[in-house]
NUSEBA-557853 format. One record per residue (C-alpha): residue number from 0; residue in three letters; x, y, z. Coordinates in steps of 0.02 Angstrom, whole numbers. Each point is the difference from the previous one (the first is absolute). Layout:
<rs>
<NUM, ALA, <X, Y, Z>> ...
</rs>
This chain:
<rs>
<0, UNK, <-5, 5, -4>> <1, UNK, <65, 163, -35>> <2, UNK, <76, 111, 140>> <3, UNK, <-135, 137, -23>> <4, UNK, <-177, -28, -81>> <5, UNK, <-31, 2, -184>> <6, UNK, <-109, 153, -52>> <7, UNK, <-154, -121, -29>> <8, UNK, <11, -60, 182>> <9, UNK, <31, 170, 78>> <10, UNK, <-169, 92, -5>> <11, UNK, <-6, 25, -181>> <12, UNK, <-99, 126, -90>> <13, UNK, <-132, -69, -121>> <14, UNK, <96, 85, -146>> <15, UNK, <149, -108, 40>> <16, UNK, <-97, -158, 13>> <17, UNK, <-85, 46, -170>> <18, UNK, <178, 28, -84>> <19, UNK, <74, -153, 70>> <20, UNK, <-158, -103, -59>> <21, UNK, <23, 78, -179>> <22, UNK, <182, -50, -20>> <23, UNK, <26, -157, -105>> <24, UNK, <114, -66, 137>> <25, UNK, <43, 75, 176>> <26, UNK, <173, -22, 62>> <27, UNK, <45, 7, 185>> <28, UNK, <127, 138, -53>> <29, UNK, <-149, 104, -64>> <30, UNK, <-102, -34, 152>> <31, UNK, <142, 61, 112>> <32, UNK, <40, 156, -110>> <33, UNK, <-180, 35, 5>> <34, UNK, <20, 56, 185>> <35, UNK, <57, 170, -70>> <36, UNK, <-112, 67, -137>> <37, UNK, <140, 117, -62>> <38, UNK, <118, -143, -14>> <39, UNK, <-125, -103, -83>> <40, UNK, <-33, 137, -139>> <41, UNK, <198, 20, -18>> <42, UNK, <16, -192, -20>> <43, UNK, <-131, 6, -142>> <44, UNK, <101, 138, -96>> <45, UNK, <167, -87, 25>> <46, UNK, <-73, -173, -52>> <47, UNK, <-53, 85, -166>> <48, UNK, <170, 64, -36>> <49, UNK, <70, -171, 45>> <50, UNK, <-114, -96, -127>> <51, UNK, <-4, 133, -134>> <52, UNK, <176, 63, 6>> <53, UNK, <140, -11, -113>> <54, UNK, <100, -130, 84>> <55, UNK, <6, -166, -69>> <56, UNK, <-117, -116, 112>> <57, UNK, <143, -137, 13>> <58, UNK, <120, 133, 57>> <59, UNK, <-122, 71, 118>> <60, UNK, <-31, -177, 81>> <61, UNK, <195, -36, 11>> <62, UNK, <7, 163, 96>> <63, UNK, <-146, -45, 112>> <64, UNK, <56, -173, 37>> <65, UNK, <177, 62, 44>> <66, UNK, <-72, 130, 117>> <67, UNK, <-119, -125, 76>> <68, UNK, <141, -128, 35>> <69, UNK, <114, 138, 70>> <70, UNK, <-133, 70, 112>> <71, UNK, <-58, -172, 59>> <72, UNK, <-184, 28, -69>> <73, UNK, <-76, -173, -18>> <74, UNK, <-164, 83, -46>> <75, UNK, <74, 88, -151>> <76, UNK, <115, -141, -49>> <77, UNK, <-146, -133, -3>> <78, UNK, <-113, 119, -107>> <79, UNK, <148, 63, -119>> <80, UNK, <72, -173, -36>> <81, UNK, <-169, -36, -92>> <82, UNK, <-14, 174, -81>> <83, UNK, <188, -14, -53>> <84, UNK, <-17, -166, -77>> <85, UNK, <-149, 70, -99>> <86, UNK, <111, 130, -77>> <87, UNK, <146, -103, -41>> <88, UNK, <106, -20, 156>> <89, UNK, <70, -169, -1>> <90, UNK, <15, -121, 144>> <91, UNK, <190, 17, -16>> <92, UNK, <-7, 180, 24>> <93, UNK, <-108, -4, 147>> <94, UNK, <122, -136, 80>> <95, UNK, <140, 123, -39>> <96, UNK, <-83, 166, 52>> <97, UNK, <128, 28, 141>> <98, UNK, <140, -13, -134>> <99, UNK, <-4, 136, -135>> <100, UNK, <157, -76, -82>> <101, UNK, <-89, -172, -44>> <102, UNK, <1, -50, -175>> <103, UNK, <-183, -8, -11>> <104, UNK, <-13, 191, 1>> <105, UNK, <40, 104, -154>> <106, UNK, <99, 163, 34>> <107, UNK, <-146, 112, 31>> <108, UNK, <-88, -127, 108>> <109, UNK, <155, -22, 106>> <110, UNK, <17, 183, 30>> <111, UNK, <-175, 11, 46>> <112, UNK, <15, -147, 120>> <113, UNK, <151, 85, 73>> <114, UNK, <-67, 176, 16>> <115, UNK, <-163, -70, 79>> <116, UNK, <109, -98, 131>> <117, UNK, <102, 156, 32>> <118, UNK, <-142, 110, 26>> <119, UNK, <-89, -118, 115>> <120, UNK, <152, -29, 106>> <121, UNK, <77, 174, -1>> <122, UNK, <-131, 111, -61>> <123, UNK, <115, 75, -137>> <124, UNK, <47, -92, -152>> <125, UNK, <172, 5, -70>> <126, UNK, <57, 129, -111>> <127, UNK, <59, -125, -126>> <128, UNK, <-165, -96, -5>> <129, UNK, <-92, 162, -17>> <130, UNK, <103, 71, -135>> <131, UNK, <-3, -170, -100>> <132, UNK, <-187, -12, 14>> <133, UNK, <-18, 174, -50>> <134, UNK, <91, -37, -160>> <135, UNK, <-99, -154, -31>> <136, UNK, <-174, 55, 45>> <137, UNK, <-4, 193, 3>> <138, UNK, <-39, 118, 135>> <139, UNK, <-190, -29, -6>> <140, UNK, <4, -181, 18>> <141, UNK, <146, -1, 122>> <142, UNK, <-107, 115, 122>> <143, UNK, <-153, -107, -20>> <144, UNK, <118, -145, 43>> <145, UNK, <68, 78, 159>> <146, UNK, <-175, 51, 56>> <147, UNK, <-62, -185, -21>> <148, UNK, <150, -49, 109>> <149, UNK, <-39, 130, 125>> <150, UNK, <-192, -37, 7>> <151, UNK, <30, -190, 25>> <152, UNK, <126, 34, 128>> <153, UNK, <-126, 111, 92>> <154, UNK, <-139, -119, -26>> <155, UNK, <121, -142, 65>> <156, UNK, <18, 108, 163>> <157, UNK, <-189, 12, 15>> <158, UNK, <-37, -182, -22>> <159, UNK, <141, -62, 119>> <160, UNK, <-39, 133, 130>> <161, UNK, <-184, -32, 12>> <162, UNK, <29, -187, -23>> <163, UNK, <-126, -15, -149>> <164, UNK, <-26, -180, -39>> <165, UNK, <15, -66, -175>> <166, UNK, <-166, -21, -83>> <167, UNK, <-69, -177, -29>> <168, UNK, <26, 10, -188>> <169, UNK, <185, 75, 16>> <170, UNK, <120, -88, -109>> <171, UNK, <-141, -81, -98>> <172, UNK, <-76, 132, -113>> <173, UNK, <61, 154, -87>> <174, UNK, <-78, 133, 109>> <175, UNK, <38, 146, -141>> <176, UNK, <-97, -101, -130>> <177, UNK, <-128, -48, 124>> <178, UNK, <-29, 176, 52>> <179, UNK, <-37, 73, -179>> <180, UNK, <-168, 35, -28>> <181, UNK, <-84, -72, -155>> <182, UNK, <-120, 88, -106>> 
</rs>
């Protein structure tokens, strides 16, 4: 059980309950963040940037997986292994996510795994990784990558500090695909 109540267990407003019911899938992380209306609104905007940004989805997922592993976020790890595989991350890359020099990563992937690990552990990524990725990706995509690493690092801190437990379906379904509305 989470350390603090989920929003829908904490005297929720009818508007919150209705919003959670309308969602195609309700994640425990969403239920926790919903304790703060402003944080919930910010999450929606940031989620849109993550899903519709310029950063290649495979590169995004490598960064998220490296961040989750470095931060010890089992919740993020379980969900993003499935998401990552859905966008082309291989099992060999997952198994080597703490080793950016592994042969399973191309040069850009290796730099992303390296930078994500550096940022998760030290806050600041190395000058060498940043300059190399700027050359390969350009400033717009690089800033997006850095924001993704920072966001998932922050999310890991929320998940671990509040002891949000993995959803029953964690590691079984691609939550990004399941969350997309059809129509």
